[in-house]
C-alpha positions as CSV (number, residue, x, y, z in Angstrom):
1,E,103.6,-50.8,110.4
2,V,105.1,-49.6,113.9
3,S,104.8,-46.6,116.3
4,N,106.3,-45.1,119.2
5,M,104.8,-47.3,121.5
6,G,105.5,-50.7,119.4
7,E,103.9,-52.6,116.6
8,V,101.2,-52.1,115.4
9,Y,98.8,-55.2,114.6
10,K,95.5,-53.6,111.8
11,G,92.3,-55.7,111.5
12,S,88.3,-55.8,110.4
13,C,85.5,-57.7,110.2
14,T,84.2,-59.1,107.0
15,C,83.1,-56.6,105.2
16,G,85.5,-53.7,106.6
17,S,83.2,-51.6,108.3
18,V,84.9,-52.3,112.0
19,T,88.4,-51.8,111.7
20,F,90.5,-52.3,115.0
21,E,94.3,-51.8,115.9
22,Y,96.8,-53.9,118.3
23,V,99.9,-52.1,120.0
24,H,102.9,-54.5,120.8
25,S,104.9,-53.9,122.6
26,E,107.3,-55.2,125.7
27,E,104.0,-54.0,128.1
28,S,101.7,-55.2,125.9
29,K,102.1,-58.8,124.7
30,P,99.5,-61.1,123.9
31,M,98.3,-62.9,127.5
32,F,97.0,-65.7,125.3
33,N,97.2,-67.2,122.1
34,I,95.6,-70.4,121.8
35,I,92.7,-72.9,119.4
36,C,89.4,-73.2,121.9
37,N,87.6,-76.0,121.6
38,C,85.2,-75.4,123.5
39,H,81.3,-75.4,122.7
40,P,80.4,-71.7,122.8
41,C,83.7,-70.7,120.3
42,R,83.0,-73.7,118.0
43,R,79.4,-72.0,117.5
44,V,79.5,-68.9,118.1
45,N,82.8,-69.4,115.0
46,N,80.7,-72.8,112.9
47,S,83.2,-74.3,113.6
48,S,83.9,-78.0,114.2
49,N,87.1,-78.2,115.8
50,G,88.6,-74.8,116.9
51,V,88.5,-71.1,117.2
52,H,92.0,-69.4,117.0
53,V,92.0,-66.5,119.9
54,I,94.2,-64.1,121.1
55,G,94.4,-62.4,124.3
56,V,95.5,-58.6,123.8
57,P,95.5,-56.6,126.8
58,K,92.6,-53.8,127.2
59,Q,94.6,-51.3,126.8
60,S,96.8,-52.1,123.8
61,F,93.4,-52.7,121.6
62,K,91.5,-49.7,120.5
63,V,88.5,-49.8,117.4
64,T,89.5,-48.1,115.0
65,A,85.8,-47.3,113.2
66,G,82.7,-48.8,113.3
67,E,82.2,-49.3,116.7
68,E,78.8,-48.1,116.3
69,L,77.8,-51.0,114.4
70,L,79.2,-53.6,117.1
71,A,76.9,-55.4,118.8
72,E,76.9,-57.2,122.1
73,Y,75.6,-60.6,123.3
74,K,76.2,-61.7,127.0
75,P,75.3,-65.6,127.6
76,L,76.3,-65.0,130.7
77,P,75.8,-62.0,133.4
78,T,79.9,-62.7,133.1
79,F,80.9,-62.8,129.7
80,Y,80.2,-61.3,126.0
81,R,80.3,-60.9,122.7
82,R,81.0,-58.4,120.5
83,W,80.3,-58.7,116.1
84,C,79.9,-56.9,113.4
85,T,75.9,-55.9,112.5
86,K,76.2,-55.2,109.0
87,C,78.5,-58.8,107.9
88,G,77.8,-60.8,111.1
89,T,81.7,-60.6,111.6
90,G,82.7,-62.0,115.8
91,M,85.7,-59.7,116.6
92,Y,86.2,-60.5,119.9
93,Q,85.0,-61.9,123.6
94,G,86.0,-62.4,126.3
95,P,85.4,-62.1,130.8
96,V,83.0,-59.3,131.5
97,E,86.5,-58.2,134.1
98,A,89.3,-59.6,132.0
99,P,91.9,-57.1,131.3
100,F,91.7,-58.8,128.0
101,Y,89.7,-58.9,124.8
102,G,89.7,-62.3,123.0
103,V,90.3,-61.4,119.1
104,F,89.3,-63.7,117.3
105,A,93.0,-64.1,114.8
106,N,91.6,-64.5,111.3
107,N,90.0,-60.6,112.3
108,F,93.8,-59.5,111.8
109,E,95.3,-57.8,108.7
110,A,98.6,-60.4,108.9
111,L,96.2,-63.5,108.9
112,A,93.5,-62.3,106.8
113,S,95.2,-62.3,103.2
114,K,94.8,-65.5,100.8
115,N,98.8,-66.9,101.7
116,P,99.0,-65.7,105.5
117,H,103.0,-67.8,105.0
118,P,105.0,-67.8,106.7
119,I,102.2,-66.7,110.0
120,P,103.9,-63.8,112.3
121,A,105.3,-65.7,115.4
122,L,103.1,-63.6,117.5
123,F,100.3,-64.7,115.5
124,Q,101.1,-69.0,116.4
125,P,98.9,-70.6,118.8
126,V,100.6,-72.2,121.6
127,A,98.4,-74.7,122.5
128,H,94.6,-76.2,122.2
129,I,92.2,-75.8,125.2
130,N,89.4,-77.4,126.7
131,V,89.7,-80.6,124.0
132,E,87.8,-82.8,126.2
133,N,84.7,-80.0,124.3
134,S,85.9,-81.3,120.8
135,P,83.3,-83.7,118.9
136,L,86.7,-84.2,116.7
137,P,90.0,-84.5,119.5
138,S,91.9,-86.4,117.2
139,L,92.3,-82.9,114.9
140,C,93.8,-81.4,117.6
141,L,96.0,-84.0,119.1
142,A,97.3,-84.7,115.1
143,G,99.4,-81.3,115.3
144,A,102.8,-79.7,116.9
145,L,100.2,-78.3,119.7
146,P,99.8,-79.2,123.1
147,A,96.2,-79.9,123.8
148,F,94.5,-79.7,127.3
149,K,91.5,-81.4,129.0
150,D,90.4,-78.2,129.5
151,F,93.2,-75.0,130.4
152,P,96.7,-75.0,131.5
153,A,98.0,-74.0,135.3
154,P,97.3,-71.8,136.9
155,N,93.7,-71.3,135.5
156,G,93.1,-75.1,134.9
157,S,93.7,-78.9,136.0
158,N,97.2,-78.5,133.1
159,E,95.9,-81.8,132.8
160,M,96.8,-83.1,129.0
161,F,94.2,-84.8,126.7
162,K,94.3,-87.9,125.7
163,L,91.8,-90.5,123.5
164,E,90.6,-93.3,125.5
């Protein structure tokens, strides 16, 4: 869907009670598009190998229905996660002061269909991060994406992960 502000991408939780929109434009491109292998991301999403997260600018994202159904958990004073209290779907997360929401990519309609191929370019991850925390690092290294030990520069060491 296209609006006068940009292309609109919609999404929802599993039960459809919480819905959202992200308006993509030249001014509101994703800040990152990664597969995170940190322990908290894997644990909250019950994944042994990584979670696809897209960092969308806060000003271009809005919950369009069910905001009252969102619960929040802060594992740290500076970090939060929000999920639907009706079905339990994790919706988004991030540092409290960050200019983005880390939206779990599978909540977007563009990826939620039974056969989302081809995946729109906007939703294709560009790297694995926090691979040093993965219990299955060989899976991160098996694909074509770069695999960073922690984070790419400027926020991390920019060191590529290597199996020992």
